[in-house]
C-alpha atoms as one frame of an Amber mdcrd trajectory, in Angstrom:
protein
  -2.067 -11.696   3.097  -2.160 -10.223  -0.432  -5.333  -8.385  -1.330  -6.910
  -6.895  -4.394  -9.464  -4.269  -5.189 -11.327  -3.529  -8.409 -13.289  -0.378
  -9.191 -15.542   0.083 -12.195 -16.082   3.561 -13.757 -18.051   5.053 -16.595
 -16.375   8.237 -17.818 -18.206  11.193 -19.357 -17.729  11.825 -23.067 -14.637
  13.875 -23.616 -13.255  13.462 -20.080 -11.201  10.380 -20.542  -7.876  12.224
 -20.605  -8.675  13.977 -17.383  -9.757  10.715 -15.794  -6.578   8.903 -16.772
  -4.273  11.785 -15.852  -5.735  11.832 -12.322  -4.825   8.227 -11.867  -1.323
   8.762 -13.355  -0.634  11.446 -10.794  -2.132   9.653  -7.744  -1.116   5.929
  -7.357   2.712   6.024  -7.823   3.702   6.283  -4.064   0.930   4.652  -2.042
   2.405   2.563   0.761   1.402  -1.103   0.335   0.408  -0.854  -3.270   2.177
  -3.385  -5.263   0.609  -2.950  -8.665  -2.257  -1.162 -10.346  -3.612  -1.414
 -13.854  -6.361   0.700 -15.593  -8.331  -1.462 -18.065 -10.542   0.009 -20.796
 -13.491  -2.316 -20.788 -15.629  -0.580 -23.392 -16.474   2.827 -24.801 -15.934
   5.182 -21.795 -15.882   2.323 -19.324 -12.881   1.450 -17.210 -11.878  -0.800
 -14.349  -8.796  -0.320 -12.152  -7.397  -3.556 -10.468  -4.847  -3.135  -7.692
  -2.717  -5.560  -5.800  -1.966  -4.558  -2.247   0.345  -6.157   0.568  -2.761
  -6.797   2.687  -6.235  -5.632   3.354  -4.817  -3.479   6.189  -2.457  -1.666
   3.902  -5.426  -1.005   1.515  -7.440   0.302   4.443  -4.533   2.746   5.393
  -4.647   4.102   1.733  -8.380   4.544   1.727  -8.179   8.334   2.454  -5.820
   8.687  -0.451  -8.134   6.710  -2.660 -11.043   8.865  -1.727  -9.065  12.071
  -2.253  -8.114  10.798  -5.698 -11.650  10.028  -6.505 -12.691  13.557  -5.414
 -10.141  14.919  -7.900 -11.857  13.453 -10.834 -15.500  12.732  -9.584 -16.764
  15.360 -12.055 -15.471  13.208 -14.962 -17.752  10.243 -14.024 -21.254   9.125
 -15.075 -23.620   7.688 -12.525 -23.694   3.826 -12.569 -26.716   1.652 -12.242
 -25.969   1.303  -8.491 -26.563   5.122  -7.924 -22.905   5.838  -7.321 -20.024
   6.803  -9.583 -17.951   3.798  -8.666 -18.538   0.125  -8.254 -15.736  -1.141
  -5.952 -15.063  -4.689  -4.585 -12.084  -5.927  -2.632 -10.796  -8.936  -0.856
  -7.905 -11.313   0.066  -6.400 -13.886  -2.422  -7.981 -17.307  -1.765  -6.423
 -19.059  -4.868  -3.422 -18.038  -6.736  -3.671 -19.605 -10.255  -0.610 -18.062
 -12.105
């Protein structure tokens, strides 16, 4: 069943190019990843939304996602939740268009 994940980030001032480049280099060949889009949601704030073949495929890719995060962790501000990311994921329950 198709799954999505979304992760919110706040990037340190002057580090946006490093943040975006880390994503360009990382997600191109992850098995099970159908699409990924980085959205700029405000000044220095971003959200990546990715479509996966299944929750299982996303779980298999989790070590690659963590390694990618580790490669740019120093570019991120701490969020209100105390971490540097705010991730959510789940399966599609209603496809609208």
